N, CA, C and O of each residue as an XYZ file, in Angstrom:
484
protein
N       5.385    -15.019     -4.410
C       5.869    -15.746     -3.247
C       6.957    -14.926     -2.577
O       7.774    -14.285     -3.238
N       6.949    -14.960     -1.239
C       7.976    -14.242     -0.479
C       8.853    -15.260      0.238
O       8.358    -16.214      0.839
N      10.148    -15.044      0.166
C      11.089    -15.916      0.853
C      11.807    -15.116      1.930
O      12.503    -14.145      1.630
N      11.639    -15.521      3.176
C      12.344    -14.835      4.264
C      13.824    -15.222      4.271
O      14.649    -14.534      4.873
N      14.152    -16.321      3.601
C      15.545    -16.765      3.515
C      16.437    -15.719      2.860
O      17.497    -15.369      3.378
N      15.983    -15.224      1.701
C      16.775    -14.216      1.000
C      16.055    -12.872      0.920
O      16.488    -11.971      0.201
N      14.945    -12.742      1.667
C      14.229    -11.473      1.779
C      13.798    -10.933      0.420
O      14.008     -9.758      0.120
N      13.197    -11.791     -0.397
C      12.807    -11.393     -1.743
C      11.382    -11.833     -2.054
O      10.922    -12.888     -1.617
N      10.704    -10.996     -2.818
C       9.367    -11.292     -3.333
C       9.544    -11.740     -4.780
O      10.282    -11.114     -5.541
N       8.864    -12.826     -5.160
C       9.003    -13.361     -6.511
C       7.631    -13.576     -7.144
O       6.639    -13.842     -6.465
N       7.614    -13.450     -8.467
C       6.413    -13.736     -9.251
C       6.755    -14.894    -10.178
O       7.794    -14.905    -10.837
N       5.844    -15.873    -10.210
C       6.053    -17.049    -11.045
C       4.911    -17.196    -12.052
O       3.772    -16.819    -11.777
N       5.236    -17.746    -13.214
C       4.228    -18.105    -14.209
C       3.581    -19.419    -13.778
O       4.103    -20.114    -12.906
N       2.465    -19.754    -14.378
C       1.797    -21.020    -14.059
C       2.687    -22.222    -14.349
O       2.504    -23.289    -13.762
N       3.644    -22.053    -15.247
C       4.572    -23.133    -15.583
C       5.657    -23.312    -14.519
O       6.431    -24.268    -14.571
N       5.710    -22.388    -13.553
C       6.720    -22.459    -12.508
C       7.944    -21.611    -12.795
O       8.847    -21.513    -11.965
N       7.975    -20.999    -13.966
C       9.115    -20.152    -14.345
C       9.047    -18.822    -13.589
O       7.991    -18.195    -13.509
N      10.188    -18.403    -13.038
C      10.241    -17.126    -12.327
C      10.180    -15.983    -13.337
O      10.956    -15.940    -14.292
N       9.243    -15.057    -13.113
C       9.078    -13.906    -14.003
C       9.864    -12.711    -13.482
O      10.516    -12.004    -14.251
N       9.800    -12.489    -12.175
C      10.471    -11.327    -11.588
C      10.759    -11.578    -10.123
O      10.137    -12.432     -9.491
N      11.719    -10.817     -9.584
C      11.993    -10.870     -8.148
C      12.407     -9.481     -7.681
O      12.928     -8.678     -8.455
N      12.168     -9.217     -6.411
C      12.498     -7.927     -5.811
C      13.033     -8.173     -4.409
O      12.374     -8.808     -3.586
N      14.223     -7.671     -4.146
C      14.832     -7.805     -2.823
C      14.440     -6.604     -1.961
O      14.371     -5.477     -2.451
N      14.188     -6.848     -0.694
C      13.826     -5.774      0.225
C      15.028     -5.195      0.956
O      14.873     -4.326      1.815
N      16.207     -5.662      0.628
C      17.428     -5.105      1.225
C      17.468     -5.319      2.727
O      17.163     -6.413      3.202
N      17.844     -4.279      3.493
C      17.995     -4.444      4.937
C      16.663     -4.574      5.691
O      16.634     -5.118      6.795
N      15.554     -4.078      5.102
C      14.255     -4.244      5.763
C      13.655     -5.569      5.312
O      14.226     -6.244      4.455
N      12.509     -5.952      5.878
C      11.844     -7.162      5.418
C      10.365     -6.889      5.228
O       9.801     -5.994      5.857
N       9.738     -7.673      4.349
C       8.326     -7.492      4.052
C       7.496     -8.015      5.217
O       7.731     -9.123      5.701
N       6.525     -7.221      5.670
C       5.696     -7.613      6.803
C       4.259     -7.933      6.401
O       3.565     -8.657      7.115
N       3.800     -7.396      5.256
C       2.456     -7.700      4.772
C       2.366     -7.346      3.293
O       3.207     -6.621      2.762
N       1.336     -7.867      2.640
C       1.174     -7.669      1.206
C      -0.307     -7.697      0.879
O      -1.045     -8.539      1.389
N      -0.740     -6.780      0.032
C      -2.119     -6.810     -0.457
C      -2.113     -6.380     -1.920
O      -1.211     -5.666     -2.359
N      -3.118     -6.816     -2.672
C      -3.202     -6.503     -4.098
C      -4.382     -5.591     -4.382
O      -5.384     -5.611     -3.667
N      -4.256     -4.795     -5.429
C      -5.378     -3.962     -5.881
C      -6.450     -4.880     -6.459
O      -6.169     -6.025     -6.812
N      -7.680     -4.373     -6.553
C      -8.780     -5.212     -7.039
C      -8.569     -5.633     -8.492
O      -9.047     -6.693     -8.898
N      -7.866     -4.827     -9.277
C      -7.608     -5.189    -10.673
C      -6.454     -6.179    -10.791
O      -6.299     -6.832    -11.823
N      -5.640     -6.294     -9.733
C      -4.520     -7.222     -9.735
C      -3.265     -6.697    -10.408
O      -2.279     -7.424    -10.527
N      -3.286     -5.448    -10.851
C      -2.126     -4.885    -11.544
C      -1.070     -4.320    -10.597
O       0.056     -4.044    -11.013
N      -1.430     -4.149     -9.327
C      -0.512     -3.556     -8.361
C      -0.573     -4.321     -7.050
O      -1.617     -4.856     -6.676
N       0.563     -4.368     -6.353
C       0.593     -4.896     -4.998
C       1.227     -3.847     -4.097
O       2.052     -3.043     -4.531
N       0.823     -3.874     -2.840
C       1.318     -2.945     -1.835
C       2.017     -3.773     -0.770
O       1.394     -4.604     -0.109
N       3.301     -3.545     -0.609
C       4.112     -4.334      0.323
C       4.512     -3.477      1.515
O       5.186     -2.458      1.357
N       4.097     -3.890      2.710
C       4.499     -3.214      3.937
C       5.870     -3.694      4.360
O       6.211     -4.862      4.175
N       6.660     -2.792      4.930
C       8.023     -3.147      5.322
C       8.246     -2.932      6.815
O       7.496     -2.222      7.484
N       9.286     -3.561      7.303
C       9.654     -3.436      8.717
C      10.081     -2.018      9.069
O      10.061     -1.643     10.241
N      10.463     -1.231      8.080
C      10.878      0.168      8.302
C       9.688      1.116      8.428
O       9.863      2.282      8.785
N       8.477      0.626      8.138
C       7.287      1.466      8.166
C       6.884      1.976      6.802
O       5.819      2.574      6.652
N       7.720      1.750      5.807
C       7.400      2.182      4.442
C       6.472      1.187      3.761
O       6.379      0.024      4.151
N       5.788      1.676      2.732
C       4.943      0.826      1.900
C       5.404      1.005      0.471
O       5.481      2.127     -0.029
N       5.709     -0.092     -0.185
C       6.122     -0.037     -1.586
C       4.936     -0.355     -2.477
O       4.191     -1.300     -2.218
N       4.762      0.435     -3.524
C       3.742      0.168     -4.534
C       4.476     -0.454     -5.724
O       5.367      0.155     -6.315
N       4.075     -1.686     -6.055
C       4.753     -2.448     -7.098
C       3.780     -2.805     -8.212
O       2.623     -3.138     -7.959
N       4.262     -2.733     -9.440
C       3.441     -3.113    -10.581
C       3.653     -4.591    -10.887
O       4.785     -5.073    -10.922
N       2.559     -5.299    -11.106
C       2.597     -6.732    -11.396
C       2.523     -6.909    -12.911
O       1.800     -6.136    -13.540
N       3.195     -7.839    -13.538
C       3.886     -8.971    -12.960
C       5.389     -8.773    -12.773
O       6.052     -9.657    -12.230
N       5.946     -7.642    -13.205
C       7.401     -7.496    -13.196
C       7.953     -6.837    -11.932
O       9.158     -6.607    -11.828
N       7.075     -6.533    -10.970
C       7.459     -5.944     -9.687
C       8.223     -4.630     -9.845
O       9.166     -4.350     -9.105
N       7.796     -3.833    -10.824
C       8.387     -2.505    -10.992
C       8.075     -1.690     -9.747
O       6.912     -1.560     -9.362
N       9.096     -1.144     -9.121
C       8.962     -0.362     -7.885
C       8.493      1.045     -8.267
O       9.305      1.891     -8.642
N       7.177      1.295     -8.172
C       6.608      2.558     -8.637
C       6.774      3.700     -7.644
O       7.076      4.829     -8.032
N       6.577      3.402     -6.363
C       6.636      4.456     -5.354
C       6.787      3.846     -3.968
O       6.329      2.732     -3.712
N       7.435      4.588     -3.080
C       7.522      4.188     -1.671
C       6.831      5.260     -0.847
O       7.109      6.449     -0.999
N       5.930      4.833      0.026
C       5.218      5.746      0.912
C       5.768      5.595      2.315
O       5.971      4.478      2.791
N       6.008      6.706      2.975
C       6.468      6.685      4.367
C       5.340      7.168      5.257
O       4.561      8.026      4.842
N       5.228      6.640      6.476
C       4.165      7.093      7.374
C       4.384      8.548      7.787
O       5.520      9.015      7.865
N       3.288      9.258      8.049
C       3.412     10.644      8.501
C       3.927     10.702      9.937
O       4.483     11.717     10.358
N       3.746      9.624     10.683
C       4.252      9.527     12.053
C       5.544      8.715     12.015
O       5.504      7.508     11.778
N       6.674      9.353     12.242
C       7.965      8.678     12.097
C       8.200      7.565     13.125
O       9.080      6.727     12.931
N       7.428      7.548     14.208
C       7.607      6.503     15.223
C       6.530      5.417     15.109
O       6.277      4.692     16.071
N       5.900      5.304     13.942
C       4.805      4.349     13.752
C       5.269      2.898     13.835
O       4.493      2.030     14.232
N       6.510      2.622     13.471
C       7.003      1.249     13.510
C       6.685      0.505     12.234
O       6.345      1.107     11.216
N       6.797     -0.810     12.298
C       6.599     -1.620     11.093
C       5.130     -1.675     10.688
O       4.238     -1.529     11.524
N       4.894     -1.883      9.413
C       3.536     -2.004      8.883
C       3.031     -3.407      9.191
O       3.670     -4.392      8.820
N       1.885     -3.508      9.870
C       1.321     -4.822     10.191
C       0.186     -5.232      9.259
O      -0.036     -6.424      9.044
N      -0.540     -4.253      8.699
C      -1.570     -4.606      7.724
C      -1.816     -3.454      6.763
O      -1.613     -2.285      7.090
N      -2.259     -3.821      5.571
C      -2.647     -2.866      4.538
C      -3.966     -3.361      3.965
O      -4.091     -4.530      3.600
N      -4.947     -2.475      3.886
C      -6.230     -2.814      3.296
C      -6.599     -1.729      2.297
O      -6.436     -0.541      2.573
N      -7.095     -2.137      1.141
C      -7.544     -1.194      0.123
C      -9.054     -1.107      0.123
O      -9.737     -2.104      0.356
N      -9.585      0.092     -0.140
C     -11.028      0.232     -0.297
C     -11.437     -0.468     -1.597
O     -10.594     -0.679     -2.468
N     -12.709     -0.829     -1.740
C     -13.149     -1.579     -2.923
C     -12.810     -0.908     -4.261
O     -12.543     -1.600     -5.242
N     -12.819      0.406     -4.311
C     -12.509      1.108     -5.563
C     -11.046      1.535     -5.635
O     -10.661      2.276     -6.540
N     -10.234      1.074     -4.693
C      -8.803      1.397     -4.631
C      -8.535      2.882     -4.440
O      -7.473      3.367     -4.829
N      -9.480      3.619     -3.845
C      -9.289      5.053     -3.607
C      -8.542      5.329     -2.312
O      -7.877      6.357     -2.179
N      -8.650      4.418     -1.366
C      -8.048      4.620     -0.055
C      -7.209      3.413      0.338
O      -7.536      2.273      0.010
N      -6.139      3.686      1.035
C      -5.249      2.658      1.552
C      -5.228      2.837      3.063
O      -4.798      3.882      3.552
N      -5.683      1.844      3.808
C      -5.675      1.892      5.262
C      -4.496      1.066      5.751
O      -4.379     -0.117      5.434
N      -3.619      1.703      6.530
C      -2.394      1.052      6.989
C      -2.370      1.003      8.511
O      -2.632      2.006      9.174
N      -2.058     -0.151      9.055
C      -1.927     -0.316     10.494
C      -0.486     -0.622     10.855
O       0.172     -1.420     10.187
N       0.000      0.006     11.904
C       1.399     -0.126     12.298
C       1.521     -0.823     13.651
O       0.580     -0.820     14.445
N       2.672     -1.412     13.906
C       2.943     -2.152     15.137
C       2.673     -1.304     16.371
O       2.235     -1.833     17.393
N       2.923     -0.005     16.300
C       2.754      0.890     17.445
C       1.285      1.151     17.783
O       0.981      1.746     18.816
N       0.367      0.701     16.905
C      -1.048      0.989     17.102
C      -1.519      2.149     16.246
O      -2.715      2.432     16.175
N      -0.589      2.812     15.604
C      -0.899      3.934     14.718
C      -1.617      3.414     13.473
O      -1.224      2.389     12.917
N      -2.664      4.112     13.034
C      -3.398      3.760     11.818
C      -3.398      4.978     10.919
O      -3.590      6.099     11.390
N      -3.188      4.770      9.643
C      -3.110      5.887      8.704
C      -3.966      5.598      7.477
O      -3.987      4.477      6.970
N      -4.666      6.615      7.012
C      -5.461      6.526      5.793
C      -4.726      7.302      4.716
O      -4.459      8.493      4.876
N      -4.400      6.635      3.625
C      -3.642      7.261      2.542
C      -4.552      7.383      1.328
O      -5.228      6.425      0.954
N      -4.569      8.565      0.713
C      -5.348      8.780     -0.506
C      -4.770      9.957     -1.257
O      -3.913     10.680     -0.747
N      -5.242     10.140     -2.461
C      -4.884     11.301     -3.253
C      -5.594     12.518     -2.654
O      -6.806     12.472     -2.440
N      -4.869     13.599     -2.379
C      -5.453     14.765     -1.714
C      -6.616     15.354     -2.505
O      -7.603     15.786     -1.910
N      -6.522     15.381     -3.816
C      -7.599     15.909     -4.654
C      -8.862     15.084     -4.525
O      -9.964     15.628     -4.459
N      -8.700     13.758     -4.488
C      -9.838     12.860     -4.337
C     -10.492     13.050     -2.976
O     -11.717     13.093     -2.873
N      -9.675     13.164     -1.931
C     -10.195     13.343     -0.590
C     -10.964     14.654     -0.486
O     -12.029     14.704      0.129
N     -10.430     15.709     -1.083
C     -11.096     17.008     -1.087
C     -12.464     16.897     -1.755
O     -13.453     17.405     -1.227
N     -12.529     16.240     -2.906
C     -13.799     16.098     -3.625
C     -14.806     15.288     -2.818
O     -15.996     15.603     -2.826
N     -14.352     14.253     -2.126
C     -15.269     13.441     -1.331
C     -15.784     14.208     -0.115
O     -16.952     14.073      0.249
N     -14.921     15.016      0.520
C     -15.370     15.846      1.641
C     -16.405     16.854      1.167
O     -17.425     17.075      1.820
N     -16.125     17.460      0.020
C     -17.035     18.457     -0.548
C     -18.394     17.822     -0.845
O     -19.428     18.405     -0.519
N     -18.406     16.634     -1.458
C     -19.658     15.949     -1.770
C     -20.416     15.584     -0.495
O     -21.638     15.719     -0.440
N     -19.700     15.125      0.523
C     -20.358     14.766      1.786
C     -21.027     15.988      2.409
O     -22.151     15.889      2.902
N     -20.355     17.134      2.393
C     -20.940     18.361      2.941
C     -22.139     18.813      2.111
O     -23.153     19.243      2.661
N     -22.023     18.716      0.785
C     -23.138     19.092     -0.083
C     -24.344     18.190      0.147
O     -25.485     18.649      0.088
N     -24.094     16.902      0.409
C     -25.184     15.975      0.716
C     -25.913     16.381      1.995
O     -27.093     16.078      2.175
N     -25.191     17.070      2.879
C     -25.802     17.559      4.121
C     -26.418     18.946      3.941
O     -26.991     19.505      4.876
N     -26.295     19.495      2.734
C     -26.863     20.816      2.456
C     -25.912     21.956      2.811
O     -26.351     23.095      2.966
N     -24.638     21.673      2.938
C     -23.630     22.696      3.269
C     -22.794     22.947      2.015
O     -22.159     22.035      1.486
N     -22.805     24.207      1.545
C     -22.096     24.542      0.316
C     -21.081     25.644      0.568
O     -21.286     26.505      1.424
N     -19.978     25.612     -0.186
C     -19.016     26.721     -0.203
C     -18.061     26.799      0.958
O     -17.333     27.787      1.057
N     -18.011     25.805      1.865
C     -17.094     25.887      2.998
C     -15.675     25.496      2.630
O     -14.726     25.992      3.237
N     -15.507     24.625      1.657
C     -14.156     24.155      1.335
C     -13.555     24.965      0.226
O     -12.420     24.712     -0.179
C-alpha cells in the first residue's frame, strides 16, 4: 500500500501487521508494477528514477535513471512476460526500454541469425 500522506510504500501481512515500509523522501511514487514471480516491484518516481525493490521487505536493490535527463516523471512501467525487458513511459512522452546489455545483444544476434545473417555483431 502507498500512502501519499507520508510518501511511503508499505507491505502488510494477511493479518494486517506491517512487514516493511519505505519512504520516498523528497520525490513521490508515481507508478508501481511487480515482476511475474512477485519477488520484486518496480517503483517509478517523480524524479524520473525507477527503484527496484525486493518483496516482502522492500530492500532497495537498485535505482535506475533515465538516459534522457529531461524525461520527467515516470508515468508507467511495464515488464515483458519473462521479465527480460522493462518498458518505461515518462511524462514528457519519452519512452525507454531497459534490459541487460548482454541479453539484448544475444536477442539481436538470434534475430539476425533467424534472417540468415551471421557474423555481423
